[in-house]
N, C-alpha and C positions, 0 to 999 in steps of 0.2 A: 504494500500500500504506500502511495506517495504521501509524504508529510508536507503540509503547506505551512509555511511560517506565519506567525501572527502578523508580522509587518506586511507580508504578501496579502493576507486576508484584509488587513486594514487598507492597503492601497486599492484593492478591488472594491471594497466598500466605498472609499472616497471617490473612486472613478464613477461608480454607479450613482452616488449622491450628487456629484458634479453634473453628470448627465441628466439626472432628474431636475436639477436646478435649471439647466439650459432648456429642457423641454417645457417646464412651467413658464419660464420667461418668454419662450416662443409661442406656446399654445394655450397656457393656462392649465389649471389642475384638471378640470373635467376632460380636456382633450388630450391629456398626457396618458400614454399607455405604457405598459411594461415592455412591449415590443420596441417602442420608440426609445425608451431609456436604455434597453440592452444594446440596441444598434448604436446609439451615441456613445455608450461606454465601451463598445468593442468587446462585449461579452455575450454569452448565450442567454436566452430568456431563462433557462433553468438556473443559471448562476444567479440571476436576479431573484427568481422565485424561491431559491433555497434560503435567501437572506430575508426577503420580505414577501408575505403572502399576497399582498395586493398594493395597489397604488396608494391607498389611504395610509397604510402603515409606512410606506416609503416616504411619502410627503411629510408625515409626522416626524420621522427621523431626520429628514432634511431640515425642517424648521428648527428642530432641537439643535442640530449642528450649527446652523446659521446664527441662531440667537446666542449660543454659547460663544461663538467667535466674536460677536458684538460685545458681549460682557467682558471677555478677556481683553479685547482691544481697548475698551474704555478704561481699563486699569491704567493705561498710559496717560490718561487725562488728569489723574489725581495729582494734586499739588501737595505741598507739605501742609503743616498745620494740624489742626485737631482731627480726630476721627470723623466728627460731624461734617467738617468742611470737605474732607476727602470723599465722604459718602455722597454729599450733595453734588459735588462736581461729577462723580461717576454716574449718579442717577440721571443727571441732565444729559451727559454725553451718551448714555445708553438710549434714552428717549429720543434724542436727536438722530442717532444712527438708525434706530429701528424705524422711526417715522419716514426716513428717506431710503430705507433698505429696498433694493429693487425687487427682491422676492416678496416681501411683505406688501409692497405697493401693488405688485401684479395680482397677488391673491386678493387683496382688499378691493381692487378695481374690477377684477374679472370673475372671481369665485369667492365672494365674501362669505358664502355659507360654510366654507371650510373653517373659517374662524369662529363661527357661532358656538360650537361646543366648548371652545376654550374661553368664551366670554360668558356663557350662560350655565354650563353644566359641570365642567371639570377643568382642572389645570393640566397642562401638558408638562412633559419633563423639562422643557426649556423654562417654563414659568416657575416650576418648582426650584430649578437651579437659581433663578433670580431671587426668589423669596429666601432661599437658604443663604445666598450672598448677603442680602439685606440684613437678615437676622445676625449673621456673624459680624457684619460691620457695625450694627447697633450694639452688640455686646462689647466691641472695641470702644465704642463711644461711651458706654457705661463705665468701662474701666478707666478711661482718661477724664471722665466727668464732663465731657462736652455734650452728652445727650442725656435728656431728662430720664428719670427712672420710669420703668414700665416693662412689660413683658416683651422681649425682643421678637417673639414669633408674631404676636398680634400687631405690634408696631410695624414689622416688616410687611405684613399683609396690607396694612393701611397705606404705607408708602407705595407698595406695588400697585394697588388699585388706583391711587391717584396718578401715578406715572403712566399706567396703561391707558387712562383716559386722554392724557396728553399725547400719547402715541396714536391711538386709533380714532379718537373723536375730535381732535383739534381742528380738522378741516371744516367741521360743521359750524364752528364759531369764528374761524379765522377771518373771514371776509377780507378786508384790506389791511389787516394787522400783520406785520412781518412775523414769521414763525420764531425768529430770534427773541421777540418780545415775550412769547409764550415760554420759551426756555428760561428767561429771567424770572417769570412769574412762578414757574415750577420750582426753581431754586428757592425762591422766597417762601413758597408754601412748605416745601420739605424742611427747609432750615427752621422756619418758625415752629413747625410741628415738633421738631426734635430738640429745639433749644431748651436748656434747663430754665425753670421758672426763676 
């Protein structure tokens, strides 16, 4: 039996996820097929089906990967200072990047029903990762005294809900207000919510 290395498996997974991203950007979620993804990735359909049973699970993993990358990249936006100021800067950076992320924009504009379960019924793994990041950052702020007392898990969810609205709903109220103004307002909201009394 041929042994396949974990890095080889990872590169196939990434190639398939990259192909899925390209297909969604080209056609939207509803018109993306496993055959299209396999062809773009240069692998057989069975290779794709062995990893993902359907397009829905593939797109779920793609979104998780993309949101993880945004969260990691936003770490570079943190400046020095208190845990609260670092958290606020990262929250705003993540919101700005997600709001303009090509994959999220395409899904929002063409296949918004894909997002509904994550807004109304359950969290996805990418959302869970963001809530966990927030809870850990809040605990850091409790340690350095820059964040008011409170349960980190509940506070993380409140910050997440607020930020999510600035990502997904801001277009409904933006009108002629530059989006950078909303970024500043998000920073004020989050900072004020977390500031010790």
